[in-house]
NUKEPA-916775 format. One line per 5 residues: number of its first residue (from 1); their letters; for each residue x, y, z of N, C-alpha, C. Coordinates in pm, 1 decimal. Layout:
! NUKEPA-916775
NUM> a> X,Y,Z,X,Y,Z,X,Y,Z ~ ... $
END
This chain:
! NUKEPA-916775
1> xxxxx> 7199.6,1297.3,-24442.1,7067.7,1337.2,-24393.9,7057.0,1488.3,-24397.8 ~ 6933.5,1536.4,-24417.1,6910.8,1679.5,-24420.5,6782.5,1712.3,-24493.1 ~ 6762.8,1839.8,-24522.1,6642.5,1882.5,-24593.1,6672.5,1897.9,-24741.5 ~ 6593.3,1977.9,-24810.8,6611.8,1991.4,-24955.3,6742.0,2061.7,-24992.1 ~ 6801.2,2134.9,-24898.1,6932.5,2194.5,-24924.7,7035.9,2083.5,-24937.8 $
6> xxxxx> 7032.5,1989.2,-24844.7,7121.4,1872.6,-24855.0,7089.0,1793.2,-24980.8 ~ 6959.6,1789.7,-25016.0,6920.7,1718.7,-25137.1,6983.5,1777.0,-25262.1 ~ 6993.5,1909.9,-25268.6,7055.1,1974.6,-25384.1,7206.0,1954.7,-25387.9 ~ 7264.8,1927.8,-25272.2,7408.0,1897.0,-25265.5,7435.1,1750.4,-25296.6 ~ 7332.1,1666.6,-25277.5,7348.3,1522.0,-25285.7,7402.4,1466.0,-25415.8 $
11> xxxxx> 7353.7,1509.2,-25533.4,7404.5,1451.1,-25657.3,7555.7,1466.4,-25673.2 ~ 7608.2,1583.4,-25640.6,7752.8,1604.6,-25650.9,7827.0,1524.4,-25545.1 ~ 7774.3,1522.6,-25423.2,7841.0,1448.6,-25316.5,7845.1,1300.2,-25347.4 ~ 7734.8,1247.2,-25398.8,7733.6,1106.3,-25436.7,7835.5,1074.8,-25543.9 ~ 7846.0,1163.4,-25643.5,7942.7,1142.7,-25751.5,8085.8,1147.9,-25699.4 $
16> xxxxx> 8112.8,1243.6,-25610.0,8248.0,1258.7,-25555.8,8288.0,1139.0,-25470.1 ~ 8195.1,1090.9,-25388.1,8226.8,976.6,-25303.4,8239.7,848.5,-25385.1 ~ 8153.0,829.8,-25482.2,8163.3,712.1,-25569.3,8296.9,709.3,-25641.1 ~ 8341.3,825.3,-25687.7,8470.5,832.4,-25757.1,8586.1,798.1,-25664.6 ~ 8564.4,818.5,-25534.0,8668.1,785.3,-25435.6,8653.4,642.7,-25383.2 $
21> xxxxx> 8554.2,568.9,-25435.1,8533.2,431.9,-25391.6,8457.9,420.3,-25260.7 ~ 8379.4,522.1,-25226.8,8306.2,525.5,-25100.0,8156.8,515.3,-25128.0 ~ 8087.9,424.4,-25056.7,7944.1,410.1,-25073.2,7869.5,529.7,-25019.1 ~ 7753.1,557.9,-25074.9,7677.4,677.4,-25036.0,7528.4,651.4,-25050.6 ~ 7451.0,693.3,-24952.5,7305.1,691.7,-24961.8,7252.5,830.2,-24930.1 $
26> xxxxx> 7175.9,886.5,-25021.3,7113.0,1016.3,-25000.0,6988.7,994.6,-24915.0 ~ 6994.0,1039.5,-24789.7,6880.4,1025.0,-24698.8,6816.9,1159.7,-24668.3 ~ 6834.6,1256.4,-24757.8,6773.6,1387.7,-24738.5,6625.0,1381.1,-24770.1 ~ 6553.2,1484.2,-24729.7,6409.1,1487.2,-24750.8,6365.9,1628.1,-24787.2 ~ 6299.2,1642.1,-24899.6,6251.8,1774.2,-24940.9,6145.2,1822.9,-24843.8 $
31> xxxxx> 6162.6,1944.9,-24794.0,6064.5,2001.4,-24703.5,6062.2,1938.2,-24566.7 ~ 6174.7,1885.2,-24523.4,6176.2,1819.7,-24392.0,6314.8,1774.6,-24353.3 ~ 6325.0,1648.9,-24310.6,6454.5,1591.3,-24277.8,6503.3,1616.4,-24137.6 ~ 6432.1,1695.9,-24059.1,6481.9,1728.5,-23925.9,6466.6,1611.7,-23828.2 ~ 6556.5,1606.2,-23730.7,6543.8,1510.6,-23620.5,6492.2,1579.7,-23495.2 $
36> xxxxx> 6475.0,1711.2,-23501.4,6432.4,1791.3,-23385.0,6280.7,1808.2,-23387.9 ~ 6212.3,1747.2,-23291.0,6066.4,1756.3,-23288.5,6020.4,1897.0,-23252.7 ~ 6089.1,1963.3,-23160.1,6055.4,2100.3,-23124.5,5913.8,2114.4,-23071.7 ~ 5861.7,2234.5,-23081.3,5729.1,2262.0,-23027.7,5622.4,2279.3,-23133.1 ~ 5658.6,2267.2,-23260.2,5563.4,2286.3,-23368.9,5510.9,2150.2,-23416.7 $
41> xxxxx> 5383.3,2146.2,-23449.8,5324.8,2020.2,-23497.8,5395.3,1971.3,-23623.3 ~ 5430.9,2065.3,-23711.9,5495.6,2025.3,-23836.5,5630.4,1958.5,-23810.7 ~ 5706.9,2011.5,-23713.6,5837.3,1951.0,-23688.2,5823.5,1818.2,-23614.6 ~ 5721.0,1804.3,-23532.1,5698.5,1674.8,-23467.0,5667.9,1567.8,-23571.1 ~ 5587.5,1604.8,-23670.3,5553.3,1510.3,-23777.2,5675.7,1477.0,-23861.8 $
46> xxxxx> 5750.1,1580.0,-23900.9,5868.2,1559.2,-23983.4,5971.9,1475.0,-23909.9 ~ 5995.8,1507.8,-23782.7,6096.4,1434.8,-23706.3,6058.9,1288.9,-23691.4 ~ 5932.8,1260.2,-23667.8,5889.6,1120.7,-23656.6,5919.6,1045.2,-23785.4 ~ 5892.6,1107.8,-23899.2,5922.2,1044.9,-24028.0,6072.5,1025.9,-24047.3 ~ 6150.8,1125.9,-24004.6,6296.5,1118.0,-24020.7,6354.1,1002.5,-23940.1 $
51> xxxxx> 6309.5,986.3,-23816.7,6361.0,876.7,-23733.8,6323.6,741.0,-23792.1 ~ 6204.0,728.8,-23847.4,6163.5,603.0,-23911.8,6250.7,574.7,-24033.5 ~ 6275.4,678.7,-24113.1,6358.2,662.7,-24231.9,6501.8,627.3,-24194.4 ~ 6552.6,687.0,-24087.0,6688.1,655.5,-24042.7,6699.9,509.0,-24004.0 ~ 6601.0,458.3,-23932.8,6603.3,316.8,-23893.7,6606.7,227.1,-24016.5 $
56> xxxxx> 6527.6,262.0,-24117.3,6527.0,182.4,-24240.7,6660.8,192.5,-24313.0 ~ 6717.8,311.6,-24316.6,6845.7,330.9,-24385.5,6957.5,253.5,-24316.9 ~ 6957.5,256.2,-24184.7,7060.1,182.2,-24109.9,7047.7,33.3,-24138.0 ~ 6925.2,-16.1,-24141.7,6903.0,-158.4,-24164.1,6946.5,-201.0,-24304.0 ~ 6917.6,-118.5,-24404.5,6944.7,-157.1,-24543.3,7084.6,-120.6,-24590.8 $
61> xxxxx> 7136.7,-8.1,-24541.2,7263.7,43.9,-24594.6,7383.4,13.5,-24506.5 ~ 7361.2,-4.3,-24377.1,7469.3,-33.2,-24282.5,7580.9,70.7,-24290.3 ~ 7552.8,195.1,-24261.9,7654.9,300.0,-24276.8,7763.3,290.8,-24170.8 ~ 7879.8,341.1,-24205.1,7986.7,358.3,-24106.2,7992.3,503.1,-24059.5 ~ 7928.6,591.4,-24134.9,7918.1,733.1,-24098.6,7776.9,780.2,-24129.8 $
66> xxxxx> 7716.0,848.0,-24034.5,7588.9,916.4,-24057.7,7618.0,1065.7,-24058.9 ~ 7601.7,1126.6,-24174.2,7626.5,1270.8,-24187.3,7492.9,1343.8,-24182.4 ~ 7483.9,1441.9,-24095.1,7359.3,1517.3,-24077.7,7387.0,1665.5,-24099.5 ~ 7326.5,1719.3,-24205.0,7334.9,1863.6,-24224.0,7218.1,1927.9,-24150.2 ~ 7250.6,2013.7,-24054.3,7148.2,2083.3,-23976.1,7046.7,2143.5,-24072.5 $
71> xxxxx> 6919.6,2113.9,-24050.3,6819.6,2156.7,-24146.7,6761.5,2292.8,-24111.3 ~ 6690.8,2350.4,-24205.0,6623.9,2477.4,-24180.9,6494.3,2456.8,-24103.6 ~ 6467.5,2330.3,-24065.3,6350.3,2295.8,-23984.3,6390.0,2247.2,-23844.6 ~ 6512.9,2265.9,-23806.0,6556.5,2221.6,-23673.2,6512.8,2320.6,-23566.0 ~ 6382.5,2350.1,-23565.5,6327.8,2448.6,-23472.9,6307.8,2385.6,-23335.9 $
76> xxxxx> 6335.2,2462.6,-23234.1,6316.9,2416.1,-23097.9,6408.7,2492.8,-23005.5 ~ 6398.1,2466.3,-22878.2,6489.1,2527.6,-22782.3,6625.6,2462.2,-22794.6 ~ 6729.3,2527.2,-22744.8,6861.2,2461.6,-22746.1,6860.1,2324.3,-22677.8 ~ 6783.1,2311.6,-22569.6,6774.4,2181.7,-22501.4,6710.4,2076.5,-22591.3 ~ 6605.4,2115.0,-22663.4,6541.2,2021.4,-22755.6,6635.2,1984.0,-22869.9 $
81> xxxxx> 6709.7,2080.5,-22918.9,6804.7,2054.2,-23026.0,6914.7,1960.0,-22978.5 ~ 6971.4,1989.9,-22862.0,7077.1,1903.7,-22808.6,7027.0,1761.1,-22785.3 ~ 6907.5,1749.3,-22730.1,6852.6,1616.4,-22703.2,6837.0,1535.1,-22831.4 ~ 6791.5,1599.9,-22938.3,6774.1,1530.8,-23065.8,6908.5,1490.1,-23125.4 ~ 7005.6,1579.6,-23117.3,7137.1,1548.1,-23173.4,7207.6,1439.2,-23092.2 $
86> xxxxx> 7188.5,1441.9,-22960.2,7245.2,1335.2,-22876.8,7182.4,1200.3,-22910.7 ~ 7052.3,1200.5,-22936.1,6983.6,1077.3,-22976.9,7038.5,1027.7,-23110.1 ~ 7065.6,1120.1,-23202.8,7121.1,1080.7,-23331.6,7257.9,1015.7,-23314.0 ~ 7341.1,1073.9,-23229.7,7474.2,1017.6,-23204.2,7462.2,878.6,-23142.2 ~ 7372.2,862.5,-23046.1,7352.9,731.8,-22982.0,7301.7,628.3,-23082.3 $
91> xxxxx> 7208.8,669.9,-23167.8,7151.3,579.0,-23266.3,7257.4,532.1,-23365.5 ~ 7337.3,626.2,-23411.9,7444.2,590.9,-23505.5,7547.1,499.7,-23437.8 ~ 7584.7,533.5,-23315.5,7684.4,454.3,-23243.0,7636.5,311.9,-23223.5 ~ 7509.2,295.4,-23190.5,7453.4,162.1,-23170.6,7459.2,79.0,-23299.0 ~ 7459.5,147.5,-23411.7,7467.3,79.7,-23541.7,7611.0,65.5,-23590.8 $
96> xxxxx> 7705.6,107.3,-23506.7,7846.4,97.6,-23544.3,7894.5,210.1,-23632.3 ~ 7826.4,322.3,-23627.9,7861.3,435.9,-23714.3,7896.3,558.9,-23632.5 ~ 7982.5,640.9,-23687.4,8009.4,772.2,-23630.8,7910.9,872.3,-23686.4 ~ 7908.6,989.5,-23627.0,7818.3,1095.8,-23672.1,7898.5,1218.5,-23711.7 ~ 7862.0,1276.7,-23823.3,7923.7,1400.9,-23869.0,7813.4,1505.5,-23882.3 $
101> xxxxx> 7826.4,1613.6,-23807.8,7732.3,1725.4,-23818.4,7792.0,1832.4,-23908.9 ~ 7708.2,1889.0,-23992.8,7747.9,1998.8,-24080.1,7640.3,2106.4,-24071.0 ~ 7675.6,2232.5,-24049.0,7573.2,2335.7,-24045.8,7515.6,2361.3,-24184.0 ~ 7392.4,2407.2,-24186.7,7333.0,2446.8,-24313.8,7405.7,2570.6,-24365.9 ~ 7408.5,2588.5,-24495.9,7467.7,2711.5,-24550.0,7381.0,2831.6,-24516.5 $
106> xxxxx> 7434.9,2951.0,-24527.0,7351.6,3069.8,-24503.0,7242.0,3078.8,-24608.4 ~ 7121.8,3111.0,-24566.1,7010.2,3121.6,-24659.7,6941.2,3255.9,-24644.4 ~ 6865.6,3292.1,-24745.8,6784.8,3413.8,-24738.9,6668.3,3389.4,-24643.5 ~ 6656.2,3469.4,-24539.5,6547.4,3454.3,-24443.1,6424.1,3526.4,-24497.8 ~ 6330.3,3447.5,-24550.6,6209.0,3507.0,-24605.8,6099.9,3508.1,-24498.8 $
111> xxxxx> 5978.7,3539.2,-24537.4,5869.3,3549.3,-24440.6,5842.3,3416.0,-24371.3 ~ 5860.3,3305.6,-24443.2,5837.5,3173.8,-24384.1,5936.3,3146.8,-24270.9 ~ 6063.8,3179.4,-24292.1,6167.9,3147.8,-24195.2,6184.8,3254.2,-24086.4 ~ 6131.6,3372.4,-24108.7,6156.6,3484.4,-24017.5,6122.0,3450.6,-23872.7 ~ 6010.8,3382.9,-23852.8,5964.9,3347.6,-23718.3,6062.5,3255.1,-23646.5 $
116> xxxxx> 6138.2,3177.0,-23724.5,6222.6,3072.6,-23666.4,6372.2,3104.5,-23673.8 ~ 6404.8,3225.5,-23714.0,6544.9,3261.4,-23738.4,6632.1,3241.0,-23614.5 ~ 6583.4,3278.4,-23498.0,6664.5,3264.7,-23376.7,6688.9,3117.6,-23343.6 ~ 6590.1,3033.9,-23366.6,6606.5,2890.8,-23341.6,6701.8,2827.8,-23443.1 ~ 6698.3,2877.9,-23564.4,6790.1,2828.6,-23667.7,6934.3,2865.3,-23633.1 $
121> xxxxx> 6953.0,2976.7,-23562.9,7088.6,3017.0,-23524.0,7143.7,2929.6,-23412.7 ~ 7058.2,2883.3,-23320.4,7109.6,2803.1,-23208.9,7133.9,2657.6,-23247.4 ~ 7072.9,2610.4,-23356.1,7085.0,2469.5,-23393.2,7229.2,2426.0,-23419.4 ~ 7305.6,2496.3,-23503.3,7443.5,2452.7,-23524.4,7528.7,2463.4,-23398.6 ~ 7497.3,2560.7,-23313.5,7570.8,2571.6,-23187.1,7545.6,2448.8,-23100.8 $
126> xxxxx> 7420.3,2403.0,-23097.3,7385.4,2284.1,-23020.5,7451.9,2160.1,-23078.8 ~ 7453.7,2150.5,-23211.0,7517.3,2035.3,-23275.5,7666.6,2032.0,-23246.3 ~ 7729.9,2148.3,-23249.7,7872.2,2155.3,-23218.3,7900.4,2114.5,-23075.3 ~ 7814.5,2157.4,-22984.1,7831.4,2121.4,-22843.3,7818.7,1970.5,-22823.5 ~ 7719.5,1911.1,-22887.9,7700.1,1766.2,-22877.4,7821.2,1691.2,-22931.5 $
131> xxxxx> 7873.6,1737.0,-23043.9,7991.0,1672.1,-23101.4,8111.0,1681.0,-23007.1 ~ 8131.2,1798.0,-22948.5,8245.2,1816.4,-22858.0,8234.2,1728.7,-22734.0 ~ 8112.4,1699.5,-22691.7,8090.5,1620.6,-22570.7,8065.8,1473.0,-22598.7 ~ 8091.1,1429.6,-22722.0,8055.5,1293.3,-22762.7,8163.9,1190.1,-22736.5 ~ 8277.4,1234.2,-22687.5,8386.0,1139.7,-22665.0,8450.9,1090.3,-22793.4 $
136> xxxxx> 8436.8,1168.8,-22900.0,8503.6,1134.0,-23025.4,8419.9,1055.7,-23123.8 ~ 8295.0,1020.1,-23088.1,8213.2,943.8,-23182.1,8136.5,1034.7,-23278.1 ~ 8142.0,1165.3,-23253.0,8079.4,1261.6,-23343.6,8173.3,1379.2,-23364.8 ~ 8163.7,1440.6,-23481.8,8243.0,1559.9,-23511.5,8151.8,1664.0,-23574.9 ~ 8194.1,1788.0,-23566.0,8123.3,1899.6,-23628.0,8217.9,1962.7,-23727.9 $
141> xxxxx> 8179.2,1960.7,-23855.0,8260.8,2020.3,-23960.2,8200.0,2155.6,-23997.1 ~ 8272.2,2260.5,-23970.7,8218.8,2395.7,-23986.6,8223.5,2440.7,-24132.2 ~ 8111.3,2424.2,-24200.1,8104.7,2458.6,-24341.7,8101.8,2608.3,-24367.1 ~ 8095.7,2690.1,-24261.6,8101.0,2834.6,-24284.3,8234.8,2874.8,-24345.1 ~ 8335.5,2790.5,-24329.3,8464.9,2816.2,-24394.9,8452.2,2806.5,-24546.7 $
146> xxxxx> 8351.9,2731.4,-24591.3,8325.5,2719.2,-24734.9,8227.2,2825.7,-24781.0 ~ 8112.8,2834.7,-24713.5,8004.4,2919.6,-24759.2,8013.7,3063.9,-24711.5 ~ 8082.1,3086.3,-24598.1,8071.1,3215.2,-24533.1,7941.9,3220.0,-24452.5 ~ 7900.7,3338.7,-24414.3,7779.5,3353.7,-24332.6,7676.8,3447.5,-24394.8 ~ 7704.8,3498.3,-24511.8,7616.1,3593.1,-24579.7,7556.7,3526.3,-24703.4 $
151> xxxxx> 7425.7,3500.0,-24700.1,7360.6,3429.9,-24810.9,7365.6,3508.3,-24940.8 ~ 7382.2,3639.4,-24931.8,7383.4,3722.3,-25053.0,7522.4,3734.5,-25113.6 ~ 7624.4,3687.5,-25042.3,7760.9,3697.6,-25092.7,7785.8,3594.2,-25201.3 ~ 7871.6,3626.5,-25294.7,7903.6,3534.3,-25403.8,7958.2,3402.4,-25350.9 ~ 8033.7,3410.3,-25241.7,8093.8,3291.1,-25182.5,7988.7,3189.3,-25140.0 $
156> xxxxx> 7870.1,3235.1,-25102.0,7765.5,3145.1,-25053.3,7708.7,3056.1,-25163.8 ~ 7719.5,3099.6,-25288.7,7677.3,3021.7,-25405.6,7533.6,2971.4,-25394.4 ~ 7443.2,3059.4,-25348.9,7302.0,3022.2,-25345.0,7240.6,3031.7,-25483.6 ~ 7139.1,2951.0,-25508.7,7061.0,2962.3,-25631.3,6978.0,3090.4,-25624.5 ~ 6901.9,3116.1,-25726.4,6825.7,3241.1,-25731.5,6723.2,3251.2,-25619.2 $
161> xxxxx> 6683.5,3137.4,-25559.0,6587.7,3143.4,-25449.0,6653.6,3183.9,-25317.2 ~ 6786.1,3193.6,-25315.4,6857.5,3235.1,-25196.1,6869.1,3127.5,-25090.1 ~ 6826.2,3006.4,-25121.0,6823.6,2898.1,-25023.0,6904.4,2777.2,-25068.5 ~ 6874.9,2726.7,-25187.9,6941.4,2605.9,-25236.7,7065.3,2641.3,-25318.7 ~ 7132.8,2540.6,-25370.0,7247.3,2565.8,-25457.0,7224.0,2504.4,-25594.1 $
166> xxxxx> 7295.9,2556.9,-25691.2,7298.8,2496.6,-25823.6,7419.6,2402.6,-25831.6 ~ 7452.1,2358.5,-25952.5,7557.2,2258.6,-25969.1,7692.5,2306.0,-25916.9 ~ 7727.3,2430.8,-25941.2,7858.3,2480.2,-25898.9,7870.8,2479.0,-25746.5 ~ 7764.8,2521.0,-25679.3,7766.5,2519.0,-25533.9,7771.5,2377.7,-25479.2 ~ 7697.8,2286.9,-25544.6,7699.1,2147.1,-25502.2,7838.6,2087.3,-25518.5 $
171> xxxxx> 7904.0,2119.8,-25627.8,8038.7,2067.9,-25651.4,8137.7,2123.5,-25549.8 ~ 8122.8,2251.4,-25515.9,8212.2,2311.4,-25416.6,8194.7,2243.6,-25281.8 ~ 8068.7,2217.2,-25244.0,8043.4,2149.1,-25117.6,8100.1,2007.6,-25120.0 ~ 8077.3,1935.0,-25229.1,8124.2,1797.0,-25238.6,8275.9,1789.3,-25229.4 ~ 8344.7,1880.6,-25295.0,8491.0,1881.7,-25289.5,8538.9,1909.0,-25147.5 $
176> xxxxx> 8475.6,2005.3,-25082.0,8514.2,2039.1,-24944.2,8482.9,1925.0,-24848.6 ~ 8361.7,1870.0,-24858.5,8318.6,1769.3,-24763.1,8397.5,1639.8,-24778.2 ~ 8423.1,1596.0,-24901.0,8499.5,1472.1,-24918.3,8643.0,1489.8,-24870.9 ~ 8697.4,1609.1,-24883.3,8831.5,1634.1,-24830.4,8832.3,1624.4,-24678.3 ~ 8734.0,1687.7,-24614.3,8723.5,1683.9,-24468.3,8694.4,1542.6,-24419.1 $
181> xxxxx> 8600.4,1475.2,-24484.9,8563.2,1340.6,-24442.6,8676.2,1241.1,-24470.0 ~ 8743.5,1258.6,-24582.4,8855.1,1169.5,-24614.3,8965.2,1177.2,-24511.6 ~ 8992.1,1297.2,-24463.6,9094.1,1314.2,-24360.3,9052.7,1244.3,-24231.6 ~ 8923.8,1249.9,-24200.6,8873.2,1187.8,-24078.3,8864.9,1036.1,-24090.8 ~ 8820.0,987.5,-24206.4,8791.5,845.5,-24223.2,8902.1,767.5,-24293.7 $
186> xxxxx> 9004.6,836.4,-24340.1,9119.3,766.8,-24396.7,9104.1,721.8,-24540.7 ~ 9032.1,798.8,-24621.6,9028.8,768.3,-24765.1,9076.0,891.0,-24843.2 ~ 9119.8,866.5,-24964.4,9170.9,974.0,-25049.3,9061.1,1022.8,-25143.0 ~ 9021.9,1148.9,-25134.5,8919.3,1200.2,-25225.2,8964.8,1191.8,-25370.7 ~ 8871.1,1169.6,-25459.6,8902.6,1168.7,-25601.9,8927.2,1311.1,-25650.0 $
191> xxxxx> 9008.6,1323.9,-25752.3,9030.7,1454.5,-25813.0,8898.3,1509.8,-25864.0 ~ 8878.8,1638.5,-25847.4,8752.4,1700.6,-25887.8,8721.8,1673.8,-26035.1 ~ 8823.3,1674.3,-26119.1,8802.9,1650.9,-26261.9,8745.0,1513.1,-26291.5 ~ 8757.5,1420.8,-26196.0,8710.2,1284.3,-26217.1,8558.6,1271.8,-26205.1 ~ 8494.6,1370.8,-26142.6,8350.9,1357.5,-26120.5,8270.3,1485.2,-26145.7 $
196> xxxxx> 8333.6,1601.3,-26147.7,8260.0,1727.6,-26145.0,8174.2,1753.0,-26269.2 ~ 8205.6,1691.5,-26381.6,8127.1,1715.1,-26503.1,8045.3,1592.8,-26542.3 ~ 8012.6,1508.8,-26443.9,7938.7,1386.6,-26470.3,7790.6,1408.1,-26495.2 ~ 7718.4,1297.6,-26510.6,7575.6,1303.8,-26542.6,7492.2,1365.0,-26430.1 ~ 7546.7,1368.3,-26309.8,7473.0,1425.8,-26196.4,7433.6,1570.7,-26220.8 $
201> xxxxx> 7509.3,1639.8,-26305.9,7481.2,1781.8,-26329.6,7346.1,1803.8,-26397.6 ~ 7290.4,1697.5,-26456.5,7160.1,1707.9,-26522.1,7045.3,1664.9,-26433.6 ~ 7069.6,1650.4,-26303.6,6964.6,1608.6,-26211.3,6845.5,1704.6,-26217.1 ~ 6725.6,1647.5,-26207.6,6603.7,1727.9,-26217.1,6595.1,1837.5,-26111.0 ~ 6661.5,1816.0,-25997.6,6654.6,1916.7,-25891.4,6703.6,2052.6,-25941.0 $
206> xxxxx> 6807.3,2050.4,-26025.1,6863.4,2176.3,-26071.5,6773.7,2244.1,-26174.0 ~ 6704.5,2164.6,-26252.4,6609.3,2223.5,-26346.5,6497.1,2292.9,-26271.4 ~ 6449.5,2230.4,-26163.4,6342.8,2289.8,-26083.5,6386.5,2418.6,-26017.0 ~ 6517.4,2429.5,-25989.4,6572.0,2551.1,-25929.9,6607.9,2655.3,-26035.1 ~ 6583.2,2621.4,-26161.5,6611.5,2708.6,-26274.7,6760.2,2738.7,-26286.6 $
211> xxx> 6840.8,2636.4,-26255.3,6985.1,2648.3,-26271.9,7019.9,2631.3,-26419.0 ~ 7131.1,2687.8,-26458.9,7179.6,2666.4,-26595.7,7223.3,2520.2,-26608.4 ~ 7199.7,2460.8,-26723.0,7237.5,2320.3,-26743.8,7384.9,2309.7,-26777.0 $
END
């Protein structure tokens, strides 16, 4: 689950998990994906759609893990963020699934995001707190070890828009995440060479981001 950033990571993650024999459903949403209703009308609308989609995904896919990448739309107070993340953990648990929180990568804060920058900073902190207090049914995987915290740094592997990633960044995330998740869930990640140059690299998302093919 997540916004369009998670969506750009999805093709590589799906390929990596499939190669490891693990089922995967991309439940990201372009321009949305948040579970935090917050105080803005747009986030209330997006969150309502996200919760409906989650219910459908649980019913059809029967996940054992619900992975949520904190979105760039998780606007709200820390209390609102915590309440939404706690609801996500409860919802997943009721379906027999654990929850994995992952922070969004560092992004370029443009005029659209500037107003919400402080709220975007508290969201991963709230998610981490919820995971720590979950009694082991949720975990927080700190992706800053992969991306760093500077969107302009080479390590962050942002596309030219400073927000999303191209194929190389998606592959780096997929390799890191499947290693972390495999350790938690008891499966062996596939070798990167087994999936990194697959057909997923030609996904339309990367063309729209003007990534090299």
